[in-house]
C-alpha positions in Angstrom: 44.8 23.1 101.6 41.5 24.2 103.7 38.2 22.7 103.5 36.8 25.1 101.1 39.7 24.3 98.5 39.2 20.8 99.1 35.6 21.1 98.2 35.9 22.8 95.2 38.6 20.4 94.0 36.0 17.7 94.4 33.7 19.6 92.5 36.2 20.5 89.6 36.6 16.7 89.5 33.3 15.6 89.2 30.9 18.1 88.1 31.7 18.0 84.1 31.5 14.3 84.1 28.4 14.1 86.1 27.0 16.9 83.8 27.7 14.7 80.9 26.2 11.6 82.6 22.9 13.8 83.5 22.7 14.9 79.9 22.9 11.5 78.6 20.4 10.0 81.5 18.2 12.7 79.3 18.6 11.6 76.2 17.9 7.9 77.2 14.8 8.6 79.1 13.5 10.5 76.2 14.5 8.7 73.0 14.5 5.2 74.4 11.1 4.2 75.1 10.7 2.6 78.5 7.4 0.6 77.8 9.5 -1.1 75.3 12.1 -1.9 77.7 9.5 -3.2 80.0 8.1 -5.4 77.2 11.5 -6.9 76.2 12.2 -7.9 79.9 9.0 -10.0 80.3 10.8 -13.2 79.1 11.2 -16.1 81.2 14.7 -18.0 81.8 18.0 -16.8 81.4 16.9 -14.4 78.5 15.0 -12.1 80.6 17.9 -12.5 83.7 20.4 -11.3 80.9 18.3 -8.5 79.5 17.0 -7.3 82.9 20.8 -7.3 84.0 21.9 -5.4 81.4 19.3 -3.3 80.4 19.3 -1.6 84.3 23.1 -0.7 84.2 22.7 2.4 81.9 19.0 3.1 82.6 18.4 6.8 84.1 16.0 5.6 86.7 15.8 7.8 89.7 16.3 5.8 93.3 12.9 6.3 94.3 11.6 4.9 90.8 13.3 1.7 91.0 10.8 -0.5 93.0 7.7 1.0 91.3 9.1 0.0 87.8 10.1 -3.6 89.0 6.8 -3.9 90.2 5.2 -2.9 86.8 7.6 -5.5 85.2 6.0 -8.3 87.5 2.7 -7.0 86.6 3.6 -7.2 83.0 4.6 -11.1 83.1 8.5 -10.7 84.3 9.4 -13.5 86.4 11.2 -12.9 90.1 14.3 -13.6 88.2 14.0 -10.9 85.9 12.6 -8.4 88.8 15.2 -9.1 90.8 18.3 -8.7 88.2 16.6 -5.5 87.5 16.2 -4.1 91.2 19.9 -4.9 91.7 21.6 -3.8 88.4 19.6 -0.3 88.1 20.6 1.3 91.6 24.3 -0.3 91.5 24.9 1.4 88.4 24.0 4.2 86.0 25.1 6.4 83.0 25.4 9.2 85.2 27.4 7.2 88.3 29.7 5.7 85.3 30.5 9.0 84.0 31.5 10.4 87.4 33.5 6.9 88.2 35.8 8.1 85.5 36.1 11.7 86.5 37.2 10.9 90.1 38.4 7.4 89.5 40.0 6.1 86.5 39.5 4.0 83.6 39.6 0.2 85.3 37.3 1.3 87.8 35.0 2.9 85.4 35.0 -0.6 83.5 35.1 -2.6 86.5 32.1 -1.0 88.3 29.5 -1.8 85.5 30.5 -5.5 85.2 30.2 -6.0 88.7 26.9 -4.6 88.8 25.8 -7.0 86.0 27.3 -10.1 87.5 25.9 -9.5 90.8 22.5 -8.6 88.9 23.1 -11.8 86.8 23.8 -14.2 89.8 20.8 -12.9 91.7 18.8 -13.8 88.8 20.0 -17.3 88.6 19.4 -18.3 91.7 16.1 -16.8 91.9 15.3 -19.1 88.9 16.5 -22.1 90.8 15.3 -21.5 94.2 12.4 -18.9 94.1 10.2 -19.1 90.9 7.1 -18.9 92.0 5.1 -16.4 91.1 3.5 -13.9 93.9 0.6 -12.0 93.5 0.4 -8.3 93.7 -2.1 -6.9 95.0 -1.5 -3.2 94.9 0.9 -0.9 92.8 3.8 0.9 94.5 3.5 4.3 93.2 6.4 6.4 92.2 7.7 9.3 94.1 9.0 10.8 90.6 7.0 12.8 88.3 5.3 10.9 85.7 4.9 12.4 82.0 1.7 11.8 80.2 2.9 12.7 76.7 3.9 9.9 74.3 7.6 10.7 73.2 6.8 9.2 69.9 4.3 11.9 69.0 7.0 15.0 70.1 9.0 16.8 67.5 13.0 16.6 68.1 12.8 20.2 69.4 10.2 19.2 72.2 12.0 15.7 73.0 15.3 17.9 73.3 13.4 20.2 75.8 12.0 17.4 77.4 15.6 15.8 77.9 17.3 18.4 79.4 14.3 19.0 81.7 14.6 15.4 82.9 18.3 15.7 83.2 19.0 18.8 85.0 15.4 19.5 86.7 13.7 15.8 87.4 16.8 13.7 87.8 18.8 16.5 90.0 16.2 16.8 92.2 16.2 13.4 93.2 19.8 13.0 93.4 20.8 16.4 95.1 20.7 15.3 98.7 23.0 12.4 98.4 25.5 14.1 95.9 25.5 16.8 98.4 26.1 14.4 101.0 28.7 12.4 99.2 30.8 15.3 98.2 30.9 16.8 101.2 31.9 13.6 103.1 34.3 12.8 100.3 36.1 16.4 100.6 35.9 16.1 104.7 37.7 12.8 104.6 40.4 13.9 102.0 40.8 16.9 104.5 40.6 15.4 108.0 41.9 11.7 107.7 45.9 11.2 107.2 47.6 9.8 104.4 47.6 6.2 104.2 45.3 6.0 107.3 43.3 2.9 105.6 46.7 0.8 104.4 46.5 -2.5 106.2 42.8 -2.8 106.4 42.4 -4.6 102.7 41.6 -7.9 104.2 38.7 -9.8 104.8 38.0 -8.6 108.3 38.1 -5.0 106.7 35.5 -6.0 104.1 33.1 -7.3 106.4 32.9 -4.1 108.3 32.0 -2.7 105.0 29.3 -5.0 104.3 28.1 -4.6 107.8 27.6 -1.0 107.3 26.8 -0.8 103.6 24.0 -3.4 103.7 21.5 -1.3 105.6 22.1 1.8 104.6 21.1 3.8 101.4 23.4 6.1 99.4 23.0 6.7 95.6 25.6 5.1 93.0 26.7 8.8 92.1 27.1 9.8 95.8 29.0 6.6 96.7 31.9 7.9 94.0 33.6 10.9 95.7 33.5 9.1 99.3 35.1 5.7 97.7 37.6 7.6 95.7 38.9 9.6 98.8 39.2 6.5 100.9 41.6 5.1 98.2 43.7 7.9 98.3 44.0 7.9 102.0 45.2 4.2 101.7 42.1 1.8 100.9 42.5 -0.6 98.1 40.5 -0.3 94.9 38.9 -3.4 95.6 37.4 -2.4 99.2 36.2 0.9 97.4 34.3 -1.2 95.1 32.2 -2.8 98.0 31.2 0.7 98.7 30.3 1.5 95.0 28.0 -1.8 94.9 26.7 -2.4 98.3 25.7 1.3 99.2 23.2 2.0 96.5 21.9 -1.8 95.9 20.9 -2.9 99.6 18.9 -0.9 102.6 16.4 -2.0 105.1 13.6 0.2 103.9 13.6 -1.0 100.1 14.4 -4.6 101.4 11.0 -4.4 103.3 9.2 -3.3 100.1 10.6 -5.5 97.5 9.7 -8.5 99.8 6.3 -8.0 98.6 7.0 -8.7 95.2 9.8 -11.6 95.2 8.9 -12.6 98.8 11.3 -13.5 101.9 13.4 -15.8 100.2 13.9 -13.5 97.1 15.1 -10.8 99.6 17.6 -13.1 101.0 18.9 -14.5 97.7 19.3 -11.0 96.7 21.2 -9.8 99.6 23.3 -13.3 99.3 24.0 -12.6 95.7 25.1 -8.7 96.4 27.6 -9.8 99.1 29.0 -12.5 97.5 29.8 -11.0 94.0 30.8 -7.8 95.7 33.5 -9.5 97.5 34.5 -11.5 94.9 35.0 -8.8 92.7 36.7 -6.6 95.4 39.3 -9.5 95.6 39.6 -9.5 91.8 40.0 -6.2 91.6 42.8 -5.7 93.8 44.4 -8.5 91.9 44.4 -6.6 88.8 45.4 -3.3 90.1 48.4 -5.3 91.9 49.3 -8.1 88.9 49.2 -5.2 86.3 50.9 -2.5 88.6 47.9 0.0 87.8 48.8 3.4 89.2 45.9 4.3 91.5 46.2 8.0 90.8 42.7 8.9 91.2 41.7 12.0 89.5 40.4 13.5 92.9 43.7 15.7 93.7 44.6 16.4 90.1 43.4 19.6 90.0 45.6 20.6 92.8 48.4 20.1 90.2 46.9 20.8 86.6 45.9 23.5 85.1 41.9 23.7 85.3 40.4 25.2 81.8 37.7 27.8 81.8 35.1 25.1 80.3 35.4 23.0 83.4 34.9 25.8 85.6 31.7 26.7 83.8 30.4 23.4 83.9 31.6 23.5 87.6 29.5 26.5 88.3 26.5 25.4 86.3 26.3 22.2 88.5 26.6 24.2 91.8 23.6 26.4 90.4 21.7 23.4 89.8 22.6 21.4 93.0 21.7 24.6 95.1 18.4 25.0 93.3 17.2 21.4 93.9 18.6 21.6 97.6 17.0 25.4 98.4 13.7 24.7 96.4 13.0 20.8 97.1 15.1 19.2 99.8 14.6 22.3 102.2 10.9 22.7 101.8 10.3 18.9 102.2 12.5 19.0 105.4 10.5 22.0 106.8 7.4 20.0 106.3 9.0 16.6 107.8 9.8 19.2 111.2 6.4 20.8 111.2 4.8 17.1 111.2 6.8 16.3 113.9 6.6 19.1 116.2 2.7 19.4 115.4 
């Protein structure tokens, strides 16, 4: 199989479910009031931690909007614990990445991934409540790089809400995800094409996990983009538990966000968050491998399924639609942004 065929196989596997995830994200964004969610997350104690951990899992916030939204939560009276829980569960999961996990992996991983995200967020919030419960004064609000909508959704008709939902799903959210999605799909296809079968067998011990953590903690890749990479690595012999580490750590931690987050929860809060993510990710990685082994679950992720199964015309249409959206965002948003950066460097 050549590389282009491998890439098409990836797109066929991921695109229909990612389109579904984007569509549902738009519905949540428009029909569920974010302001109401913010108010409900202002509770103190375990109630605020639980709600923040739970609400962050499906919430369709783009990666750049997580921090300013968390800052707004703090200004609204949310505790360090609730803010930390929200900062972890939101980037680790999302309705788009959940749908993509089902499309490229399997049902057990689709269930385990959001549960692990919730547990890491809840654990971090609990530790913040116990050891870092002092409020930190926020002098300035972090601005979001995402577009803000000024109209009140409650004043819109159903047709207007649906139009706004489609625009958020397939324009705004796709613009935010496009670069990392392209990177993830390209990397996943390249791994599947270049890396020999069973290459990662035997690397499922603690040392292999430490290496993944050492690479994943300082770097960033969005939740949806980690999915094709993790799926490919499993098909080359990596255990599902080690793949889960990639799915959890990459989206939740990176150096730039850690530096900004410190302004809201303090240096102690940063250490607690990173510690919680690492500990729960490690525990859940071993639990995941135990589940697959004990119940003899087949690790036949759907990455390669389209090599053997007839592809429906509906899947092809959705895949072409996804490619058009992806290319639009890359050419109209990412390319000009990159060109401007190069001009500033050479100026």
